Biotite code that builds the C-alpha atoms (Angstrom):
import biotite.structure as struc

atoms = struc.array([
    struc.Atom([30.496, 117.985, 112.573], chain_id="A", res_id=1, res_name="MET", atom_name="CA", element="C"),
    struc.Atom([33.106, 117.912, 116.112], chain_id="A", res_id=2, res_name="THR", atom_name="CA", element="C"),
    struc.Atom([34.761, 115.142, 116.445], chain_id="A", res_id=3, res_name="ASP", atom_name="CA", element="C"),
    struc.Atom([34.553, 114.666, 119.872], chain_id="A", res_id=4, res_name="TYR", atom_name="CA", element="C"),
    struc.Atom([36.325, 111.131, 120.309], chain_id="A", res_id=5, res_name="VAL", atom_name="CA", element="C"),
    struc.Atom([39.329, 112.581, 118.619], chain_id="A", res_id=6, res_name="THR", atom_name="CA", element="C"),
    struc.Atom([39.190, 116.038, 121.690], chain_id="A", res_id=7, res_name="ILE", atom_name="CA", element="C"),
    struc.Atom([38.915, 113.087, 124.181], chain_id="A", res_id=8, res_name="ILE", atom_name="CA", element="C"),
    struc.Atom([41.823, 111.010, 122.981], chain_id="A", res_id=9, res_name="ARG", atom_name="CA", element="C"),
    struc.Atom([44.102, 114.750, 122.972], chain_id="A", res_id=10, res_name="ALA", atom_name="CA", element="C"),
    struc.Atom([43.109, 115.501, 126.337], chain_id="A", res_id=11, res_name="VAL", atom_name="CA", element="C"),
    struc.Atom([43.885, 111.596, 127.829], chain_id="A", res_id=12, res_name="TYR", atom_name="CA", element="C"),
    struc.Atom([47.273, 111.715, 125.906], chain_id="A", res_id=13, res_name="SER", atom_name="CA", element="C"),
    struc.Atom([48.287, 114.523, 127.651], chain_id="A", res_id=14, res_name="GLY", atom_name="CA", element="C"),
    struc.Atom([47.531, 117.702, 126.075], chain_id="A", res_id=15, res_name="LEU", atom_name="CA", element="C"),
    struc.Atom([45.943, 120.714, 128.484], chain_id="A", res_id=16, res_name="SER", atom_name="CA", element="C"),
    struc.Atom([42.230, 121.186, 127.745], chain_id="A", res_id=17, res_name="GLN", atom_name="CA", element="C"),
    struc.Atom([43.605, 124.959, 126.680], chain_id="A", res_id=18, res_name="ARG", atom_name="CA", element="C"),
    struc.Atom([45.644, 123.170, 124.152], chain_id="A", res_id=19, res_name="GLN", atom_name="CA", element="C"),
    struc.Atom([42.973, 121.090, 122.774], chain_id="A", res_id=20, res_name="VAL", atom_name="CA", element="C"),
    struc.Atom([40.262, 123.840, 122.710], chain_id="A", res_id=21, res_name="ALA", atom_name="CA", element="C"),
    struc.Atom([42.683, 125.883, 120.232], chain_id="A", res_id=22, res_name="ALA", atom_name="CA", element="C"),
    struc.Atom([43.751, 122.953, 118.283], chain_id="A", res_id=23, res_name="THR", atom_name="CA", element="C"),
    struc.Atom([40.188, 122.224, 117.742], chain_id="A", res_id=24, res_name="TYR", atom_name="CA", element="C"),
    struc.Atom([38.283, 125.414, 117.645], chain_id="A", res_id=25, res_name="LYS", atom_name="CA", element="C"),
    struc.Atom([36.036, 124.999, 120.375], chain_id="A", res_id=26, res_name="VAL", atom_name="CA", element="C"),
    struc.Atom([35.933, 126.494, 123.786], chain_id="A", res_id=27, res_name="SER", atom_name="CA", element="C"),
    struc.Atom([38.003, 125.061, 126.825], chain_id="A", res_id=28, res_name="ARG", atom_name="CA", element="C"),
    struc.Atom([34.364, 124.903, 128.821], chain_id="A", res_id=29, res_name="ASN", atom_name="CA", element="C"),
    struc.Atom([33.239, 122.453, 125.908], chain_id="A", res_id=30, res_name="THR", atom_name="CA", element="C"),
    struc.Atom([36.201, 120.506, 126.402], chain_id="A", res_id=31, res_name="VAL", atom_name="CA", element="C"),
    struc.Atom([35.873, 120.701, 129.708], chain_id="A", res_id=32, res_name="ALA", atom_name="CA", element="C"),
    struc.Atom([32.129, 119.477, 129.410], chain_id="A", res_id=33, res_name="LEU", atom_name="CA", element="C"),
    struc.Atom([33.277, 116.291, 127.509], chain_id="A", res_id=34, res_name="LEU", atom_name="CA", element="C"),
    struc.Atom([36.134, 115.442, 129.886], chain_id="A", res_id=35, res_name="VAL", atom_name="CA", element="C"),
    struc.Atom([33.186, 115.235, 132.288], chain_id="A", res_id=36, res_name="GLN", atom_name="CA", element="C"),
    struc.Atom([30.935, 113.492, 130.645], chain_id="A", res_id=37, res_name="GLN", atom_name="CA", element="C"),
    struc.Atom([33.434, 110.923, 129.032], chain_id="A", res_id=38, res_name="VAL", atom_name="CA", element="C"),
    struc.Atom([34.665, 110.259, 132.727], chain_id="A", res_id=39, res_name="LYS", atom_name="CA", element="C"),
    struc.Atom([30.804, 109.684, 133.962], chain_id="A", res_id=40, res_name="ALA", atom_name="CA", element="C"),
    struc.Atom([30.619, 107.011, 131.417], chain_id="A", res_id=41, res_name="SER", atom_name="CA", element="C"),
    struc.Atom([33.308, 105.007, 132.701], chain_id="A", res_id=42, res_name="GLY", atom_name="CA", element="C"),
    struc.Atom([35.715, 105.770, 130.049], chain_id="A", res_id=43, res_name="TRP", atom_name="CA", element="C"),
    struc.Atom([38.750, 106.453, 131.838], chain_id="A", res_id=44, res_name="LEU", atom_name="CA", element="C"),
    struc.Atom([41.823, 105.744, 129.900], chain_id="A", res_id=45, res_name="THR", atom_name="CA", element="C"),
    struc.Atom([42.568, 105.494, 125.989], chain_id="A", res_id=46, res_name="LEU", atom_name="CA", element="C"),
    struc.Atom([42.244, 102.206, 126.046], chain_id="A", res_id=47, res_name="ASP", atom_name="CA", element="C"),
    struc.Atom([38.393, 102.477, 127.140], chain_id="A", res_id=48, res_name="ASP", atom_name="CA", element="C"),
    struc.Atom([38.122, 104.731, 123.893], chain_id="A", res_id=49, res_name="LEU", atom_name="CA", element="C"),
    struc.Atom([39.030, 101.801, 121.970], chain_id="A", res_id=50, res_name="GLU", atom_name="CA", element="C"),
    struc.Atom([35.854, 100.604, 121.185], chain_id="A", res_id=51, res_name="SER", atom_name="CA", element="C"),
    struc.Atom([34.193, 103.922, 121.286], chain_id="A", res_id=52, res_name="VAL", atom_name="CA", element="C"),
    struc.Atom([33.513, 106.088, 117.910], chain_id="A", res_id=53, res_name="ASP", atom_name="CA", element="C"),
    struc.Atom([32.189, 109.638, 117.227], chain_id="A", res_id=54, res_name="ASN", atom_name="CA", element="C"),
    struc.Atom([28.313, 108.430, 116.831], chain_id="A", res_id=55, res_name="ALA", atom_name="CA", element="C"),
    struc.Atom([28.629, 106.198, 120.091], chain_id="A", res_id=56, res_name="VAL", atom_name="CA", element="C"),
    struc.Atom([29.749, 109.249, 122.177], chain_id="A", res_id=57, res_name="LEU", atom_name="CA", element="C"),
    struc.Atom([27.621, 111.926, 120.287], chain_id="A", res_id=58, res_name="SER", atom_name="CA", element="C"),
    struc.Atom([24.283, 109.363, 121.268], chain_id="A", res_id=59, res_name="GLU", atom_name="CA", element="C"),
    struc.Atom([25.605, 109.227, 124.896], chain_id="A", res_id=60, res_name="LYS", atom_name="CA", element="C"),
    struc.Atom([26.518, 112.697, 125.233], chain_id="A", res_id=61, res_name="LEU", atom_name="CA", element="C"),
    struc.Atom([22.608, 113.394, 123.927], chain_id="A", res_id=62, res_name="ASN", atom_name="CA", element="C"),
    struc.Atom([20.874, 111.004, 126.105], chain_id="A", res_id=63, res_name="LYS", atom_name="CA", element="C"),
    struc.Atom([22.616, 112.662, 128.821], chain_id="A", res_id=64, res_name="THR", atom_name="CA", element="C"),
    struc.Atom([21.894, 116.366, 127.997], chain_id="A", res_id=65, res_name="ALA", atom_name="CA", element="C"),
    struc.Atom([18.095, 115.487, 127.545], chain_id="A", res_id=66, res_name="SER", atom_name="CA", element="C"),
    struc.Atom([17.617, 113.968, 130.492], chain_id="A", res_id=67, res_name="SER", atom_name="CA", element="C"),
    struc.Atom([19.435, 116.693, 132.575], chain_id="A", res_id=68, res_name="THR", atom_name="CA", element="C"),
    struc.Atom([17.739, 119.610, 131.217], chain_id="A", res_id=69, res_name="ARG", atom_name="CA", element="C"),
    struc.Atom([15.331, 121.513, 133.274], chain_id="A", res_id=70, res_name="ASP", atom_name="CA", element="C"),
    struc.Atom([11.667, 121.094, 132.397], chain_id="A", res_id=71, res_name="VAL", atom_name="CA", element="C"),
    struc.Atom([9.338, 124.210, 132.628], chain_id="A", res_id=72, res_name="ALA", atom_name="CA", element="C"),
    struc.Atom([6.000, 123.389, 134.317], chain_id="A", res_id=73, res_name="PHE", atom_name="CA", element="C"),
    struc.Atom([2.961, 125.529, 133.332], chain_id="A", res_id=74, res_name="THR", atom_name="CA", element="C"),
    struc.Atom([0.330, 126.702, 136.226], chain_id="A", res_id=75, res_name="ALA", atom_name="CA", element="C"),
    struc.Atom([-3.168, 124.834, 135.401], chain_id="A", res_id=76, res_name="SER", atom_name="CA", element="C"),
])
């Protein structure tokens, strides 16, 4: 399982998204999406992440993803 909090902490510590992606073997797009979601959640600094663990962040990301997916409608 990917440690999302560690990835975000690395970005917030000053590493570029490309460096973080290469280090943690994820795509740069994944890093960018994580940063976008974390910022939208109001976690803007390293201090904000002190109380966040991977389970909390994963749950938040899953809720966001499921609420933004397109819903296919079938004609009756």
